[in-house]
N, C-alpha and C positions, 0 to 999 in steps of 0.2 A: 395848291401849288402856283405859283406865278413863275413863267417862264418868260425869259428874255427872246426878242424877235430880232435875229440879226441878219447879217450879209451871208450869202453862201460861202464865202472866204473863211469867215468867222465861225461859220458852222462845220466846216471842214476840219478846221484846227481842233474845234473842242471834239469832234468824233475820232479824230486819230488819236487823241489822248485817252478817249474812252476806250477806244480798241486796243491801247497798250494794256489797260486793265482787264479788257476781255480776254486778251490772249494768256494773260498771267492766270487768270481763273480758269480757263480750259487746262492749262498744265496743272494747276492745282487739284482741279476734278480728276485728271488722269492720274495723279499719283494718288489720289484719295481711292480710286477705283482699283488700282493695283493693290493698295492696302487692303481693301476689303478682300479680293482675291486671295491674299496671301494668309488670311486669318486660319489660325486652325479650325480642324473639324472634329465632330463628335460622331460617335458611331450611333445608329439608331438601332437599337435591340428590341424593343418593345413593339409588339405584334397588334397595331392599330388596324382597326375594322371602318370601313366606311361604306354609305349604300348611294349606288349612282342608278342611272336608268335600267342597267342592266342586271341590279342586285349587288350582293356582299362584295366589297374591293378592297384589297389591300393598299397599303401606301406604295409598295412595289408597281401594283397597277395603275396607279396614278401615273407613273414615267411613261406608259405607253412603250414605244418604241425609242425613247430618247434616253440619254444618261444623266439630264437636269431637268429639274422640276422646281418650278415656281408655285406656291401656294398662297392665294390670297384669301386671309382670314376676313370672310364676309359678315358683317354684323347681322345676323339675322337668328334670332333665338325662336325656342320652342314657343308656340302660341302666336308669333307675330303673323300679320297678315301682307306686309312688306316690308322690304330691307329697309335699312338705313340709307338716308338720302345721299350724305356723304360717301358711303361705299358705292353707291350704285353710280354716283358722278364718276368715281374711280373705274367701275367695272366698264362703264362706257366706252373706255378704251380697250378693253382688252382683245375685242373680235378684230379690229383693224392690226393688232399687234399680232395676232395669232396667224395671221395670214403669211407671216415672215418667220415668226419664232419656231413654229413645229418643221419649219425645213433648216432650222439651224439648230438643233439637238437640244430645245428646250419645250417643255411641257409646261402649260399654263393651267391651274385648277382653282378654281373657288372652293372654299370650305365653309359650311355653315353647321351650327350645332343643332338647327332645327330639324326635325325628320325631314327626309327627303320630299315627301308629297306635300309637305307646307309649303314650299318656296317654288313650286310649279308653275302656279298660276302666275305668280309674280314674274317669273322669268318670260313666260311667255308674253305679259304684258309689256315689258321692257326690250322685247325683241332681240333677245341674246341668243348667241350659238354657243358661246363658250361652256366647258365642263364645268358643273357645279356640281358639288355632291354633298354628302350631309354625314358629319362626325358623331351623332347621336350616338349613347351608349358606349362611346370610347371616351378614354382620357386625352384625346389628341388636343382639344381647346385648352385644357386645363395646364397641361405641359408645356405648351407653346404659348401660354400665360396671355390668352386673349379671351378668356373666361374664366372668373375666378372659381375656384374647387370648392364642394360643399363644405369642406374644412376650413378655407380661408373664409368663406361667408360666414361661418360660424365665428371666427375668430375676429372678425372685423376688420382684417387687414388682408391684402392680397398684392401679388407681383405684377407690375406692369410698366413696359418699358425700363427695365433693367432698376428698378426701385421699387421700394415698399410703400404702399399708400393705405390710409384708413377708409373704413368703410366696407361695404359689402360688393362694391362693383358692379359690373355687368357685362354686357358683350361688347367688346373692343375690335378696333381694326388691327391690321397690321400686315405684314407679308414674310412668308419664310422659304428659305430656299434650300434644296438638298440636290445630292450627287449620288449616283449608283455606278459602282464599278463593274468591271467585266466578270469578276466574282459575284454579283448581285448584291454585294453589301452595301447599305444605304447609310450615307451620312448629312449631318446637318451642318449645313456652312454658313448659314447668315440667317438672321430676322431682324426686321426693322420694324418701327410703331409709330403711331402719331404722325408728324411732319415728315417722316422718314417716307411715307407713303406720298409724298409729293414727287417723288421719283418716276412713280406709276402715271402722273397727271399730265398729258401732253398738252390740253387745254391751259393749263397754267403757263407752259412756255409762252404760248401766244400772248397771254395776258401780259406777261412780265415785260414782253415787248412794246406794248402800247401806252400812250401817255397816261391814263389813268391805272393802269397796272391791275392788280387783282381787285382794287376799289372794294376793299371789304373791313368793315368795323371789328369782326370777329371772323375767324377762319370759315370760309364756306357758308357764311350768313346770307348770302345772296342765291344760293344754288338751291335746286329743286331737282325732284325725278324730273326726267326730260320730258314727260308728258304733262308736267303740272306747272308750267312757266305761265305768264299772264295772258299768252295767246292761245291758250288753251281754256277757254272759260268754263268748260264743264267741269273742270278740275277745282276750280275756286272753293276755298272753305274747307278742303279735305285735309284732315289732320296728319301729320307726318308721326311716325312711331318712335324716332329718336333725332333729335336737332343735329344739325351738321356739325355745330361746334362741339357737343357732346362726343360726336364720332371722331373727329380729326384734329381736335385742339392740341 
């Protein structure tokens, strides 16, 4: 894209015009967020079981002392040796956010379908501290439509991002939000998938302000595990288990 080079006064006029558009977008975003908060809730009655570093956990345990819970559905399937590169890009933002979220009544936990022991080496490699648990053996991933159920795989049709798709499917990204009231009842309040996960990626906000923007041919096609960029020569040629575009398109 070719850009005009203009005087400071001409630039200021264009910038003020764009500022009016930015302010309108901010108001629209505030209205959309309010609409999201006003969505109806669904009571969670099923007893989901997870595995963490201290053993068996319930969904209620994932809240800790907080009343609000955000779960990131991290693509790490049984038998994988490393997580989806796109999910890893998103997750690189979690520890910084957790410095504040845990003090504002919000718990943030990643959940994957692989057994707990299978992603510990990868978590250490990435240097992450956030809570990451396994949903292996439960219907959690199936019920929140980030892994096709055995029945869906057999039928060759599965639900993802609020639509039915053809094929067997696979591990898919997204995040879900829950609320626990004073009586201990748990409610599912929100889930988002695919491009909805952009909300969690602070790096994209920086890129969107630069002249080249995200500079992608396909979503996240440039992005790697943070220890596999070209300035890390020892990692060159190591294959990824799932492409970024498959993760977050």
